[in-house]
N, C-alpha and C positions, 0 to 999 in steps of 0.2 A: 504494500499499499504505499503510495508516494507522498501522502499527506500526513502520515504519522510522524511526529517529531521525537517521541520518546516513550518508554514504557510507563513512566509515571511513578515508579517506585521511589526514585530520588528526584526531587525537584529543587530548583533554586528560587528562593524568595528574598525580599529585603528583610533583614532582621528587624523585628518590631521593637527590640530593646537589646541591651547588652546581653550577648548570648554565649553560653559555654557549651562545649560538646556534651551531648547526653541530655540536654535540657528539653523539656516539652515546649513546643511552639504551636500556639493556636492563633491563626491569622484569618480573620473573617470566618469562612467555612472550610479552611484547610487546616490540617493538623499533621504534625510530624515530630520527629526527634532530631535535634540538631546534630550534624556529623562533625562540626568544627566550631571553633569560637568565632565570634563576629561582633563588631561594634554596631550600634544602632544604625540602620539604613544600609549597611554593607550587605552584599550578597552572602547568603548562607544556604548550604544544601541541607535539606531535611529528608529523612526517610519516612515514607508515608505508609509503609506496610511492614509487617514482621512482628516479632514478639520482643518486648523490652522489659527490663526491670525498671519500674518507674517509681519515684518517691510518692508515698501515699500519706493520707491523713493518718497519723500514727494510732489515734484512738479507735479507728474503724476496723472491723473484721470484714474480710472478703471470703466468700465461698467460691469454689470453682464455678465458673459460668456467670458470676454477677456481672452486670454492666459496670463499665468503668467511665467515670466522668472526670474532666479536668476542672479544677477550681481556679478562681482568679489568682490564688497564691501558687499556682503551678504544681499542685499536689493532686494525686488521684483519690477520688472519693467514690463510694457506692451510693451516694445521695444525689438523685437526679436534680434537685433544686433547680427547676426550670428557668429561674430568672438569671442565675449566674453560671452554673456549672454546664459544661459542654460534653456530650457523649463522644468518647474517643475510641472505645472498644470494649473488650470483655476480658475479665480475669481468667487466666487458664490454670491457675493454682490457687489454693486457699492461702490467705495471709491473715494472721491473727493481729489483734490489737497489740500494739507494742512493737510490731515489725515496722521497719522503715520503708520497705518497698513491696510491690506487688508485681507479678508478671502479667503483662497486658498484651493481648493480641490486638494490634491496631485495626480499626475498622475501615478498610478500603481507602484510607487516605482522605476520606471526606467526613468530617465530623457531623455534617448535617444529614443524618440518615433518616 
């Protein structure tokens, strides 16, 4: 197909804030995990698919299969709180309260599911 430009697994966007590799980036309806550091406004590549260990709200429990939402503080929550949290994927392993991370399967690179 001659009009396909890329697979879309890794895309380049303008960093919305000072970014470090591994950080969750949600920009409008796009979501991914930063592959490198970038200053605000610089190009940064984000991976939009795959499984990642992401920082979670420490007090929350996740069961395998729970939906994962990104909070404004860039932590993963299982609380949909439709006004601020954005759906990013699904937990593929349980994570107990007190644990710092949860394994999340990113949802098609598009948080607006």
